C-alpha positions in Angstrom: -53.2 -118.9 -12.1 -50.3 -119.3 -14.4 -48.8 -115.9 -13.4 -49.1 -116.7 -9.7 -47.2 -119.9 -10.3 -44.5 -118.1 -12.3 -44.0 -115.6 -9.5 -43.6 -118.3 -6.8 -40.3 -118.2 -4.9 -40.4 -121.3 -2.7 -40.7 -124.0 -5.4 -39.7 -127.5 -4.6 -36.4 -127.1 -6.4 -35.5 -123.8 -4.8 -36.5 -125.0 -1.3 -34.4 -128.1 -1.8 -31.3 -126.2 -3.0 -31.6 -123.8 -0.1 -31.8 -126.7 2.3 -28.9 -128.6 0.6 -26.7 -125.5 0.5 -27.4 -124.6 4.1 -26.4 -128.2 5.2 -23.2 -127.9 3.2 -22.5 -124.5 4.8 -22.9 -125.9 8.3 -20.4 -128.7 7.5 -17.9 -126.1 6.0 -18.3 -123.6 8.8 -17.8 -126.3 11.4 -14.3 -126.5 10.1 -13.5 -122.8 10.3 -12.5 -122.7 14.0 -11.4 -126.3 14.1 -8.9 -126.6 11.2 -6.5 -123.9 12.5 -6.5 -125.7 15.9 -6.0 -129.0 14.2 -3.1 -127.8 12.1 -1.4 -126.3 15.2 -1.9 -129.7 17.0 0.0 -131.2 14.1 2.9 -128.8 14.6 2.0 -125.9 12.3 2.9 -122.3 13.2 0.7 -119.3 12.5 2.4 -118.5 9.2 1.9 -122.0 7.9 -1.8 -121.8 8.8 -2.1 -118.6 6.8 -0.3 -120.2 3.8 -2.6 -123.2 3.9 -5.7 -121.0 4.0 -4.5 -119.0 1.0 -3.8 -122.3 -0.9 -7.4 -123.3 -0.3 -8.7 -120.0 -1.5 -6.6 -120.2 -4.7 -7.8 -123.8 -5.5 -11.4 -122.7 -5.0 -11.0 -119.6 -7.3 -9.4 -121.6 -10.1 -12.0 -124.3 -9.8 -14.9 -121.9 -10.1 -13.7 -120.5 -13.4 -12.7 -123.9 -14.8 -16.1 -125.3 -13.9 -17.8 -122.5 -15.8 -16.1 -123.7 -18.9 -17.5 -127.2 -18.7 -20.8 -126.7 -17.0 -22.9 -126.9 -20.2 -21.3 -130.2 -21.1 -21.4 -131.9 -17.7 -24.6 -130.4 -16.2 -25.0 -128.5 -12.9 -26.5 -131.3 -10.9 -23.6 -133.7 -11.7 -21.0 -131.1 -10.8 -22.6 -130.1 -7.5 -22.8 -133.8 -6.4 -19.2 -134.4 -7.3 -18.2 -131.3 -5.4 -20.2 -132.4 -2.3 -18.7 -135.9 -2.5 -15.2 -134.5 -2.7 -15.8 -132.3 0.3 -17.4 -135.2 2.3 -14.5 -137.5 1.5 -11.9 -135.0 2.6 -13.7 -134.4 5.9 -13.7 -138.2 6.6 -10.0 -138.4 5.7 -9.1 -135.6 8.1 -10.2 -137.9 10.9 -7.8 -140.6 9.8 -4.5 -138.7 9.2 -2.0 -137.0 11.4 0.4 -135.6 8.8 0.6 -131.9 8.3 1.6 -132.4 4.6 -1.3 -134.7 4.0 -3.8 -132.5 5.7 -2.6 -129.6 3.5 -3.2 -131.6 0.4 -6.7 -132.6 1.6 -7.5 -128.9 2.3 -6.5 -127.9 -1.2 -8.6 -130.7 -2.7 -11.5 -129.7 -0.5 -11.1 -126.2 -1.8 -11.8 -127.5 -5.3 -14.9 -129.3 -4.0 -16.1 -126.1 -2.2 -15.5 -124.0 -5.3 -17.8 -126.4 -7.3 -20.6 -126.4 -4.7 -20.7 -122.7 -3.9 -20.8 -121.6 -7.5 -23.2 -124.2 -8.9 -25.6 -124.1 -6.0 -26.0 -120.3 -6.3 -26.5 -120.7 -10.1 -29.1 -123.4 -9.6 -30.9 -121.3 -7.1 -31.0 -118.3 -9.5 -32.2 -120.5 -12.3 -35.2 -121.6 -10.2 -36.3 -118.1 -9.4 -38.6 -115.9 -11.4 -36.9 -112.8 -12.8 -39.1 -110.4 -10.9 -38.3 -111.9 -7.5 -34.6 -112.9 -8.0 -33.3 -110.4 -5.5 -35.7 -111.6 -2.8 -34.9 -115.3 -3.6 -31.1 -114.8 -3.5 -31.5 -113.0 -0.2 -33.4 -116.1 1.2 -30.7 -118.4 -0.3 -27.9 -116.5 1.5 -29.7 -116.5 4.8 -28.9 -120.2 5.1 -25.2 -119.3 5.1 -25.8 -116.6 7.7 -27.5 -119.2 9.9 -24.7 -121.7 9.3 -22.1 -119.1 10.3 -23.9 -118.7 13.6 -24.6 -122.3 14.7 -21.8 -124.3 13.0 -18.8 -123.0 15.0 -20.7 -123.6 18.2 -21.6 -127.2 17.2 -17.9 -127.8 16.2 -16.5 -126.5 19.4 -19.1 -128.5 21.5 -18.2 -131.8 19.7 -14.5 -131.2 19.9 -14.6 -130.4 23.7 -16.4 -133.7 24.4 -15.1 -136.0 21.8 -12.0 -134.6 19.9 -11.1 -133.6 16.4 -12.0 -136.8 14.5 -15.6 -136.7 15.7 -15.9 -133.0 14.5 -14.8 -134.0 11.0 -17.2 -136.9 10.9 -20.2 -134.8 12.0 -19.3 -132.2 9.4 -19.1 -135.0 6.8 -22.6 -136.1 7.7 -24.0 -132.6 7.0 -22.2 -132.6 3.6 -23.4 -136.1 2.8 -27.0 -135.2 3.6 -26.6 -132.2 1.3 -25.5 -134.5 -1.5 -28.4 -136.9 -1.0 -30.9 -134.0 -1.1 -29.5 -132.8 -4.5 -29.4 -136.4 -5.9 -32.9 -137.4 -5.0 -34.9 -134.2 -5.0 -33.4 -131.8 -7.6 -33.9 -131.9 -11.3 -31.4 -130.3 -13.7 -32.7 -126.8 -14.5 -33.5 -126.2 -18.1 -32.3 -122.7 -19.2 -33.2 -121.4 -22.7 -30.3 -120.0 -24.7 -30.6 -116.3 -25.4 -27.4 -115.9 -27.3 -26.2 -117.9 -30.4 -22.9 -119.7 -30.1 -20.0 -117.7 -31.3 -18.7 -118.6 -34.7 -16.2 -121.3 -34.7 -17.8 -123.0 -31.6 -18.6 -126.6 -31.8 -21.8 -128.0 -30.5 -20.2 -130.9 -28.7 -17.3 -129.0 -27.4 -16.6 -130.0 -23.7 -14.4 -127.0 -22.7 -15.6 -123.6 -23.7 -13.5 -120.6 -22.7 -16.3 -118.2 -23.5 -18.2 -119.5 -20.4 -15.4 -118.7 -18.0 -16.0 -114.9 -18.0 -18.1 -112.3 -19.6 -16.8 -108.9 -20.5 -19.9 -107.3 -19.1 -18.7 -108.4 -15.6 -15.5 -106.4 -15.5 -16.8 -103.3 -13.7 -19.0 -105.3 -11.3 -16.1 -107.7 -10.5 -13.8 -104.8 -9.5 -16.6 -103.3 -7.3 -17.2 -106.7 -5.7 -13.5 -107.1 -5.1 -13.5 -103.7 -3.2 -16.3 -104.9 -1.1 -14.3 -108.1 -0.3 -11.4 -105.9 0.9 -13.8 -104.1 3.3 -15.4 -107.4 4.4 -12.1 -108.9 5.4 -11.7 -106.4 8.2 -14.1 -108.0 10.6 -13.5 -111.5 9.3 -9.8 -111.3 10.2 -9.0 -108.5 12.6 -12.0 -107.6 14.8 -11.1 -110.1 17.5 -7.5 -108.9 17.7 -8.7 -105.3 17.7 -11.2 -105.9 20.5 -8.5 -107.6 22.6 -6.1 -104.7 22.1 -8.6 -102.1 23.1 -9.8 -104.3 26.0 -13.4 -104.7 24.8 -15.5 -107.0 26.9 -18.5 -107.8 24.7 -17.0 -109.2 21.5 -19.5 -112.0 21.4 -22.3 -109.4 21.2 -20.5 -107.8 18.2 -21.1 -111.0 16.1 -24.5 -111.6 17.5 -25.7 -108.1 16.6 -24.1 -108.3 13.2 -25.6 -111.7 12.4 -29.1 -110.7 13.6 -29.0 -107.5 11.6 -27.8 -109.3 8.5 -30.5 -111.9 8.8 -33.3 -109.3 9.4 -32.3 -106.9 6.6 -32.2 -109.8 4.0 -35.8 -110.6 4.8 -36.9 -107.3 3.3 -34.2 -105.8 1.1 -34.3 -108.3 -1.7 -38.0 -107.8 -2.4 -37.6 -104.0 -2.2 -34.7 -104.1 -4.7 -36.7 -106.2 -7.1 -39.5 -103.6 -7.1 -37.4 -100.3 -7.0 -34.1 -101.4 -8.6 -30.8 -102.3 -7.1 -29.5 -98.7 -7.0 -31.9 -98.0 -4.1 -30.1 -100.6 -2.0 -26.5 -100.9 -3.3 -25.8 -97.2 -2.8 -27.1 -97.1 0.8 -25.4 -100.4 1.5 -22.1 -98.9 0.4 -22.7 -95.9 2.6 -23.5 -98.2 5.6 -20.3 -100.0 5.1 -18.4 -96.7 4.9 -20.1 -95.5 8.1 -19.2 -98.8 9.9 -15.5 -98.5 9.1 -15.5 -94.7 9.9 -17.2 -95.5 13.2 -14.6 -98.1 14.2 -11.9 -95.5 13.9 -13.4 -94.0 17.1 -14.3 -97.3 18.8 -12.7 -97.0 22.2 -15.7 -98.3 24.0 -17.9 -101.3 23.7 -21.0 -99.2 22.9 -19.3 -97.6 19.8 -18.0 -101.0 18.8 -21.5 -102.6 19.0 -23.0 -99.7 17.1 -20.3 -100.4 14.4 -21.4 -104.1 14.4 -25.0 -103.0 13.6 -23.8 -100.8 10.7 -21.6 -103.7 9.5 -24.6 -106.0 9.5 -26.6 -103.5 7.5 -23.9 -103.1 4.9 -23.0 -106.7 4.5 -26.7 -107.8 4.6 -27.6 -105.4 1.8 -24.5 -105.6 -0.3 -23.6 -109.3 -0.5 -26.9 -110.7 -2.0 -27.7 -107.7 -4.1 -24.2 -107.4 -5.6 -24.6 -111.0 -6.6 -28.1 -110.4 -8.2 -26.7 -107.3 -10.0 -24.0 -109.5 -11.6 -26.6 -112.2 -12.4 -28.8 -109.7 -14.1 -26.0 -108.3 -16.1 -25.5 -111.4 -18.2 -27.7 -113.8 -20.3 -29.3 -116.7 -18.4 -26.8 -119.2 -19.8 -23.9 -117.1 -18.4 -25.2 -117.1 -14.8 -22.5 -119.6 -13.8 -19.8 -117.3 -15.1 -21.5 -114.5 -13.1 -21.4 -116.5 -9.9 -17.8 -117.6 -10.6 -16.9 -113.9 -11.0 -18.8 -112.9 -7.8 -17.3 -115.5 -5.5 -13.8 -115.2 -7.2 -13.8 -111.4 -6.8 -14.9 -111.8 -3.2 -12.1 -114.3 -2.5 -9.5 -112.1 -4.3 -10.7 -109.1 -2.3 -10.5 -111.0 1.0 -7.0 -112.2 0.2 -5.8 -108.7 -0.9 -7.6 -107.1 2.1 -6.1 -109.6 4.6 -2.6 -108.7 3.6 -3.2 -105.0 3.2 -5.1 -104.5 6.4 -2.7 -106.8 8.3 0.2 -104.6 7.1 -1.6 -101.5 8.2 -2.5 -102.8 11.6 1.0 -104.1 12.3 2.9 -101.1 11.2 0.5 -98.2 11.8 -2.1 -99.4 14.2 -5.8 -100.3 14.0 -6.9 -96.7 13.6 -5.1 -96.3 10.3 -6.3 -99.7 9.2 -9.9 -98.6 9.6 -9.1 -95.3 7.8 -7.7 -97.3 4.9 -10.8 -99.6 5.0 -13.1 -96.5 5.0 -11.2 -95.2 1.9 -11.8 -98.5 0.1 -15.5 -98.4 1.1 -15.7 -94.9 -0.3 -14.0 -96.0 -3.5 -16.5 -98.9 -3.8 -19.5 -96.7 -3.4 -18.3 -93.9 -5.7 -17.2 -96.6 -8.2 -20.7 -98.1 -8.3 -22.4 -94.7 -8.6 -20.0 -93.6 -11.4 -19.6 -96.8 -13.4 -21.9 -99.6 -12.2 -25.4 -98.1 -11.6 -28.0 -100.6 -12.7 -29.7 -99.2 -15.8 -33.1 -100.6 -15.0 -33.2 -99.2 -11.5 -36.0 -96.7 -11.1 -34.1 -93.9 -9.3 
């Protein structure tokens, strides 16, 4: 009976953090299509929108690593609630201001709140999962984000069309506030046993610990995740422009196929990886991503583009949660927050580098060369994992 309980995935705490994180994701993804439109309505040009987006990413990255240094002192539950309240407050304030400068400041502050929430929520979820089923659980946790990516933009555009920008921000704030209430009332602070003694010279009551910001064991995995982030930025930033240039008619089906594939593959791949080892999924996932980018080189018809979306969904659906679990399993339990900070930070850095690199390639050499470069990065990612990052415990 005890073993059965220990192997349980859907505990009260895990179910609640999945629900809370999914609500927060809906609020955040509601802003994705709306904020650029809102900034333009305030007089911003495309380059300013890009600079503001980069500023938000930088504030989130810095916050993730700084939070890792104080998480033991402040506690995960307290930090995630503060992050949610910061994001909620910023969303409400968007509806009250009409100054581009003020909105920019609010976005940067919201980036800080988002950095707290995404990192701590993922760590709390990992803390609540049994070791033998962590991959399966993280896959379930990430499916809430996939669902949010699908429904949130539609909700936002529907509300904006009928009521305007302020109402979109208030609805998004309601989702975030609901998330904060779920965490406050239904989640207890996870208790994680220490597996490593404090380094000599450390003080028991020290509030800021540099050793928690990063772990040297994560260097290789961080680089590999960053390469994945560069590949991921291709369809995040340029698929719509690519489809328009090549006169594709079924772009909406591209995202539908990709999302459904991501959702379905995550239902099964985590459990398989927990049993067989992560090599069995991370290597094929890298190959699927490489195949996607290679296929898009020849995508001059909707059929080929939609086949590429299927391969993209396979690659992303396999790699995103399992790269995260791989990093979590690399470190001691008390360093999971540093692992999540490294995962999300590496993804953000990869997205930022990739956006600039791929944008340069597309502008000066065309989309074909952009996908060739992307395929090269995917090959480097896969070979790098096989050569330097293979999970030792994987039974392959």
